[in-house]
N, C-alpha and C positions, 0 to 999 in steps of 0.2 A: 071254959073259953069264951071271952068274951066276942059277942057278934058286932062286927063293923056294920053301921047302919048305913044305907045308901047315901043319905045326905052328906055323910062325911067324905065321900069321895068328891064332893063339891065344896064343901065348907073348910076342910083342911088346906087344900092347896090356896084357896083366897086368903086365909089367914096368914099361911106362909109368905105369900106376895104381898100382902097389904100391909104386914107389920113393918119390914123395913121402909117401907114408903112412906108411911105414917111417922116413924121416928124421923127420917131425913125432913120431913115437911116441919116437924115440931123445931128440930135443930135450926133450920134456915129461919123459922120466924123468932126465935130466941137471938140469933146472931144480926137480924135484920138492922136494927137500930145502932148498934155499936159499930157496925162496919158498914154502915150506909155509904153510899157515894152519890153527892149532887153536885156535880162539877160545872153548873151553869149559875153564871153570876146575874140575877134578876135584874141588875141595874144596866145591864148591856141591851141596848136596843139597836135596831138596823138604821143605818144613815146611806142616804144614796150617793153621797158624795166620797165617803171615807170606808164604807162597808158597815162600819159598827161605831158607837161610841157610849159614852156612860150618861146615864141621867144626871143631871145637875143636882146636889144636895140628896144624894141617895144612900141608902146603907143597905149592904147586901151580904147575906151570911149563906155560905156554901162549904161543901166538904169534897175533896179530892181522895182517891185512894189511898189509903194508909196515912191520914194525917188528921190532925184535928179540926174542930170547925172552925172556919176562917171569917173573920167580919171586914168588909171594906168599906170604906166611908169616902165618899166621893164630895168635892167642894162645889163652889157656885158654878164653876165650868166644867165639871164633870172630871176633874183630875183627881188620882188618889192621893190625896194630900190634906193635911187638915189646914194648911196656909191658904189664904185668899187669893184669888189671881187678880184682883184688882189694883189699882196703883199702890206703890209701895212708897214710903216717906224716903226723902232725899239721905243718900248715905247706906240704904240697906242693899245688902247683897242678895241677887237673885241668881239661883244655879238652874241650869237647864242640863237634863241628862238626855242623851239621844241613844236609841238603841232597842233591842228586842225587849219586848215585855215577857217572853217566856221565861226570863231570870226570876221574876217574881210571881209566877203563876200560883203555887200554893203557899204564898208568903202574906201575912196580914198587912195592912196599908202601915202600921206604925213599925214593923221591922224590915221594911224595904231597905237597899242600899240607900236610894235617895233619900230616904226619910230621917235615916240615921245619921248618914255623913252631912246633910243640911244641919241638923242639931249640932253635931261636933263642930262644923265649921264656923256657925254662928257663934257658938261658945268661944273658940279660939279667936276668931277676929275680935270678939268683944273684950277679950283679954289683952289683945294686943293694942286695941285701941285704948284701954286703960293704962298700959304702960308708957304709950306715946305721951299720953296726956299727962301724966305725973312726971315724965321726963322734961317736958316743956315748960312746966311751971317751977322747976328748979332754977 
């Protein structure tokens, strides 16, 4: 019969406890990047008047739980849109949406309701203008 060494009374329990711990650490390291969460938009800065605002001409990439990486682009005034906030030519339609920003929290800039509806609205109104112009020339 094999003799149990004195060091085995120490080594075997340590190995027994450390093996699951090491396996869990390896699993955590393997899952870190695909399921990583970075919920902070780096373009948001404190503002003494309104609490916080976005830096003008800034691009931020972040990730919230169970979502893909999201890229937000801010214009010259710090708004999440590709359109400039400067003066518009005569006859241009400008849409303003008022409400909570929580509806677009984990949504890229190009996929927000305001971004999509503005593009559709501008396309539809240009079609209407074209039809009105062709009717007037008859």
